[in-house]
C-alpha positions as CSV (number, residue, x, y, z in Angstrom):
1,X,107.8,121.5,131.0
2,X,105.7,117.9,129.9
3,X,102.2,119.9,129.8
4,X,103.6,122.6,127.2
5,X,104.1,119.7,124.8
6,X,101.5,117.8,125.6
7,X,98.9,121.3,124.6
8,X,101.7,122.0,121.4
9,X,100.9,118.4,120.3
10,X,97.0,118.4,121.3
11,X,96.9,122.0,119.0
12,X,98.9,120.6,116.4
13,X,96.4,117.6,115.9
14,X,93.7,119.9,116.0
15,X,95.0,122.0,113.3
16,X,95.9,119.1,110.6
17,X,92.2,118.0,111.2
18,X,90.6,121.0,110.0
19,X,92.9,121.8,107.2
20,X,93.0,118.0,106.0
21,X,88.9,118.8,106.4
22,X,88.9,121.4,103.9
23,X,91.3,119.6,101.6
24,X,88.6,117.1,101.3
25,X,86.1,119.4,100.4
26,X,88.3,121.1,97.7
27,X,88.6,117.2,96.5
28,X,85.2,116.5,96.6
29,X,84.4,119.5,94.9
30,X,87.5,120.0,92.0
31,X,87.1,115.7,91.4
32,X,90.8,115.9,91.2
33,X,92.7,114.4,94.6
34,X,96.2,115.7,93.2
35,X,95.0,119.3,95.4
36,X,95.2,116.6,98.6
37,X,98.9,116.5,98.5
38,X,98.9,120.1,97.7
39,X,97.1,120.9,100.5
40,X,98.7,118.4,103.0
41,X,102.5,120.3,102.0
42,X,101.3,123.7,102.9
43,X,99.4,122.5,105.7
44,X,102.2,120.8,107.5
45,X,104.3,124.4,106.6
46,X,101.5,126.1,108.7
47,X,101.0,124.2,111.5
48,X,104.3,123.2,111.5
49,X,105.5,126.9,111.2
50,X,103.0,128.3,114.1
51,X,104.0,125.7,116.4
52,X,107.9,127.0,116.0
53,X,106.6,130.1,116.8
54,X,104.1,128.8,120.0
55,X,105.8,130.7,123.3
56,X,107.2,130.0,126.2
57,X,105.7,131.2,129.3
58,X,105.5,134.6,127.8
59,X,109.0,134.2,126.9
60,X,110.4,136.4,123.6
61,X,110.9,134.0,120.5
62,X,114.4,132.7,119.6
63,X,116.7,132.5,117.3
64,X,116.2,128.8,117.2
65,X,112.0,129.3,116.7
66,X,112.9,131.7,113.8
67,X,115.0,128.9,112.5
68,X,113.1,126.6,112.2
69,X,110.1,128.5,111.3
70,X,111.8,129.6,108.4
71,X,113.0,125.9,106.9
72,X,109.7,124.4,107.5
73,X,108.2,127.3,105.3
74,X,111.2,126.8,102.6
75,X,110.1,123.2,102.4
76,X,106.3,123.4,102.6
77,X,106.6,126.4,99.5
78,X,109.1,124.6,97.3
79,X,107.0,121.4,97.4
80,X,103.9,122.7,97.6
81,X,104.2,125.1,94.5
82,X,105.9,121.7,92.6
83,X,102.6,119.7,93.3
84,X,100.3,122.4,92.9
85,X,102.1,122.5,89.3
86,X,101.6,119.6,88.5
87,X,98.3,119.3,89.2
88,X,97.0,121.7,87.8
89,X,98.1,120.1,85.1
90,X,95.9,116.5,85.5
91,X,92.5,115.6,85.9
92,X,93.2,113.9,88.2
93,X,95.5,111.7,90.9
94,X,95.4,108.1,89.9
95,X,96.8,107.0,93.4
96,X,93.6,108.1,94.9
97,X,91.9,107.8,91.9
98,X,92.2,104.3,92.5
99,X,91.6,104.4,95.5
100,X,88.1,106.1,94.9
101,X,87.2,103.4,92.3
102,X,87.7,101.0,94.6
103,X,85.7,102.5,97.4
104,X,82.3,103.0,95.0
105,X,79.8,104.6,96.2
106,X,80.8,105.0,99.6
107,X,84.1,107.2,98.7
108,X,83.1,110.4,99.6
109,X,83.1,108.9,103.5
110,X,86.0,106.8,103.5
111,X,88.1,109.3,101.4
112,X,87.6,111.9,104.2
113,X,88.5,109.3,107.0
114,X,91.6,108.4,104.7
115,X,92.4,111.8,105.0
116,X,91.8,112.0,108.3
117,X,94.2,109.1,108.9
118,X,96.2,111.1,106.5
119,X,96.2,114.5,108.9
120,X,96.7,111.7,112.3
121,X,99.4,110.2,110.7
122,X,101.2,113.1,110.1
123,X,101.6,114.4,113.8
124,X,105.1,113.1,114.4
125,X,106.4,115.5,111.7
126,X,104.9,118.5,113.1
127,X,105.7,117.4,116.6
128,X,109.2,117.5,115.7
129,X,109.5,120.6,114.1
130,X,108.0,122.2,117.2
131,X,110.4,120.3,119.8
132,X,113.5,121.0,117.4
133,X,112.2,124.8,117.7
134,X,112.4,124.3,121.7
135,X,115.2,123.2,122.3
136,X,116.8,124.5,125.5
137,X,119.4,126.6,124.0
138,X,119.6,130.6,124.3
139,X,122.2,130.9,121.3
140,X,122.1,128.8,118.0
141,X,124.6,125.6,118.3
142,X,126.5,124.0,115.0
143,X,124.1,121.2,115.5
144,X,121.6,124.3,114.0
145,X,123.0,124.5,111.6
146,X,124.0,121.8,110.7
147,X,120.5,121.2,110.8
148,X,119.6,123.5,108.0
149,X,122.4,122.6,105.9
150,X,120.3,118.7,105.8
151,X,117.3,120.0,104.7
152,X,118.6,122.4,102.2
153,X,120.4,119.3,100.4
154,X,117.6,117.6,101.0
155,X,115.2,120.4,99.0
156,X,117.7,120.8,96.8
157,X,118.2,116.9,95.8
158,X,114.6,116.6,95.3
159,X,114.3,120.0,92.9
160,X,116.3,118.6,91.0
161,X,115.4,114.9,90.4
162,X,112.0,116.3,90.4
163,X,113.8,118.8,87.1
164,X,115.3,115.9,85.4
165,X,112.2,113.9,85.5
166,X,110.3,116.8,83.8
167,X,113.0,117.2,81.5
168,X,113.0,113.5,80.9
169,X,108.8,113.6,80.4
170,X,109.0,116.6,78.5
171,X,111.4,114.9,75.7
172,X,109.0,113.1,73.1
173,X,112.2,111.0,72.2
174,X,111.3,109.4,75.6
175,X,107.6,108.5,74.8
176,X,107.0,104.7,76.7
177,X,110.4,104.8,78.1
178,X,111.6,104.6,81.5
179,X,113.3,107.9,83.5
180,X,117.2,106.5,83.8
181,X,118.9,110.2,84.1
182,X,120.8,111.7,86.7
183,X,120.4,110.7,90.0
184,X,117.3,108.1,88.3
185,X,120.3,106.1,87.7
186,X,121.0,105.2,91.3
187,X,117.3,105.3,92.8
188,X,114.2,104.5,91.4
189,X,112.3,107.0,93.8
190,X,115.4,110.0,94.2
191,X,112.7,112.7,94.9
192,X,111.2,110.4,97.9
193,X,114.9,109.8,99.6
194,X,115.5,113.4,99.6
195,X,112.1,114.4,101.0
196,X,112.8,111.7,103.5
197,X,116.9,112.5,104.1
198,X,115.2,116.8,104.5
199,X,113.6,115.3,107.6
200,X,116.9,114.4,109.5
201,X,117.4,118.1,110.2
202,X,115.0,118.5,113.3
203,X,116.7,115.3,114.9
204,X,120.2,116.8,114.0
205,X,118.8,120.0,115.7
206,X,116.7,118.6,119.2
207,X,118.7,115.5,120.1
208,X,120.6,115.7,123.0
209,X,121.4,114.3,126.4
210,X,119.8,116.9,128.3
211,X,116.5,117.1,126.1
212,X,114.4,114.5,126.5
213,X,112.0,115.6,124.2
214,X,114.4,115.8,121.7
215,X,114.3,111.8,120.8
216,X,110.8,112.5,119.9
217,X,111.9,114.0,116.5
218,X,113.5,110.3,115.5
219,X,109.5,110.0,114.9
220,X,109.8,112.1,111.8
221,X,112.2,110.2,109.8
222,X,111.0,107.0,110.9
223,X,107.6,107.7,109.7
224,X,108.0,109.7,106.6
225,X,110.5,106.6,105.3
226,X,107.8,104.0,106.0
227,X,104.6,105.9,104.0
228,X,107.2,106.5,101.3
229,X,108.7,103.5,101.1
230,X,105.3,101.5,102.1
231,X,102.1,103.0,101.7
232,X,101.4,106.0,99.5
233,X,104.8,106.8,97.8
234,X,106.6,103.6,96.2
235,X,104.1,100.5,96.3
236,X,101.2,102.4,94.2
237,X,103.8,104.1,92.0
238,X,105.4,101.7,91.3
239,X,102.4,99.5,90.6
240,X,101.2,102.2,88.0
241,X,104.3,102.2,86.6
242,X,104.6,98.4,85.6
243,X,101.0,98.8,84.3
244,X,102.4,101.9,82.1
245,X,105.8,100.6,81.2
246,X,105.7,96.7,81.5
247,X,108.6,95.4,80.9
248,X,111.0,98.1,80.4
249,X,110.1,99.3,84.1
250,X,110.7,95.7,85.6
251,X,113.9,95.3,84.3
252,X,114.9,99.1,86.0
253,X,113.7,97.6,89.2
254,X,115.9,94.5,88.6
255,X,119.6,97.1,87.7
256,X,118.3,100.1,89.9
257,X,117.7,100.6,94.3
258,X,114.4,101.0,95.3
259,X,115.4,103.7,97.6
260,X,118.6,104.7,98.7
261,X,120.9,106.2,95.7
262,X,123.3,103.0,95.0
263,X,125.1,101.9,91.6
264,X,123.3,100.2,89.4
265,X,123.8,96.8,88.4
266,X,124.6,95.2,85.9
């Protein structure tokens, strides 16, 4: 079966590369790099769902393949739509805009390389979906349903955090203030936390002593934690917030957990 997983890995990598090249074209033509994250999300959904349905020696599609494909599709539609609506209301994403300013005249080439790297780095995510979908058992197990519950909890938590932040920002009385309501009392980035949490669904479905490939699904939450907390998530966003909110955000940082929800420090 090793050839099956290797072939799936190569096909998924190629698919991500092509789709992220498309994201680069959109970014270059519109000047709005916010569409990059929109396309990235839908790209993961497409590549993940196609990978889930990847046939095994001509066998019929299993209930688990359907379940995993539906799960990743729901995730991609919810998050992708949310980012698309947000992007439609801005002229550019400040994180990517900062990169473009730093790169100067060489920005188009470096942006293309950056997005290809982003696609390459996303391989553990789509491969986790692929591996979970092809767990070698004919019927759904308790683990499969628990995996679905984890993903739905992640989606719900992220949607609630997004709604709370939007409600806070649209209130004129909160102009210039730091969002510190609801889930944002317990984590500076509850939306990122729940996004990470949802990726625990695939290890739940796939890990088993009898299924060696299942352990590869752990790469998905590990990668997502690293990218959100140390690379493109928390660091540039907090840098931006410190510039726009100053001491108010520093105070928020001191009393509120960066990622994992915890009670605020007094």
